[in-house]
N, C-alpha and C positions, 0 to 999 in steps of 0.2 A: 929833865927831859920827860915829855909826855909819852904815854904808851902809844905804840904804832896804831894807825887807823887802817881800815881796809880801803883800797882804792878800786872803784867800780868803773864800768864802761862809760856811763853817762858823764861822769866827772872827767874822764880822759878826753871825751869828745869836747866838753866845755873848755878844757885847757887848750885844745888845739884850734878851736874855732873862735876867733876874736869877735865874731858877730853873734855868738850864742848869748842868750840873755843871762846865763849863769857864769859866763867867762870871768868876769871880774872877781866875784866872790870865791869861785873855785880856785882861781889862780892865787888869790891872797892866802887861802888856807894852805894850798900846796906849798907856797913859798915860805911859810913860817919856818924860821931857822932851826928850831928843834924838832920839827915834825918829820916822822918817818911813816912809811906806808908798807903794807903787805897786799899783794894781789896774787893771782895765779894765771897760768898759761891760757886758760879758756877766756878769761877777761881780756887778755892782750889780743887773742885771736878775734874775739867779738869786736873789740875796739878798732882793730886794723880793718876789718870788714866794713864797719860803720863809717870810719873815716874815708876809706876808699870810695864808698858809694856816695856819701854826702859832700865830700870835699874833693879830694883827688889822691891818687896813690902816693905822690910825693909827700903829702901831709901825713898820710898813714905811716910811711917809712920813717919819716923824720920823728914823729911823735912817739910811736911805739919803740923805735930804736933808742931814743933818748931815755925813755923809761926803763928799758932793759939794761942800760948802762948806768943809770943813776944810783948813787950811793944812798939816796933817800928811799928807794923802792926795792923791796925784796920780792922776787917772783918765786913763790912757793911751788914745789913740785906737786904733781897730781897723785902721787903714790897713795893708793887706797881711797882717794877722794871720790872717784866717780861712782863706786858702788854705794858708799854711804849717802851720796847726794841723790842717787836714784831711789834709795830706800826712803829718804826724806820726801821726795816728790810723791811717792806712793802714800806715805803717812799723811801728807797734807794735800791730798787730791782736790780738796775743796778750795784751795788757794790757787791763784794764777801764777805761782812761782814756776819759772822754767828750770831746766836742769842746771843751767849756769848759776842762777840765783841760789839753788840748793847747794851747789858746790861751794859757793861763796860763804853761805851760812855755816856749812860744815867746817870749812877752814877757819872762819872766825871763832867758832866754838873751840876747836882744837887749840888755837892760839890764845884763847882768852881775850879776844878783841871785842870791844864793846861799841866802838865808833866806826862809822863808814863815811868816806868822802864819796857820796853817791847822791843821785837825784832820783833814786827809785824808792818809792814808798814801801815796797815789799820788805826792805830792810827793817823798817819800823814795825811792820806786821810781825816779823820774826823776832822782835824784841831788842833790836839794836838801835843805836842813836845815830841820826844823821847829822853831819857837821854843817850842812847847808840848810 
């Protein structure tokens, strides 16, 4: 079994929207039998908001609800993550990383995760590997 990968907002959106240009590739990676994912509550909140605005609330409820119940996805608690993420935002003020990006990077480092199912180049800037 491969190590878990981080699951980010853009990939969640691509999973839900069959018309998204990345839907096929993201869905194939997500569906890999031995693949597990880690994310956090802020990503799910951000994905819910994005899905509600771009598609509709029922898509957001269906998608985020399925991820929250999925044995493939661990939703990590935010314990201690926000302060460390804020400190990272301050340390890397020259980058366009938002607070949620920094929380994701902190979680990935805590868990020793190197790969992200993400469409966001900021993960590569931070030294992680994009699966897409």
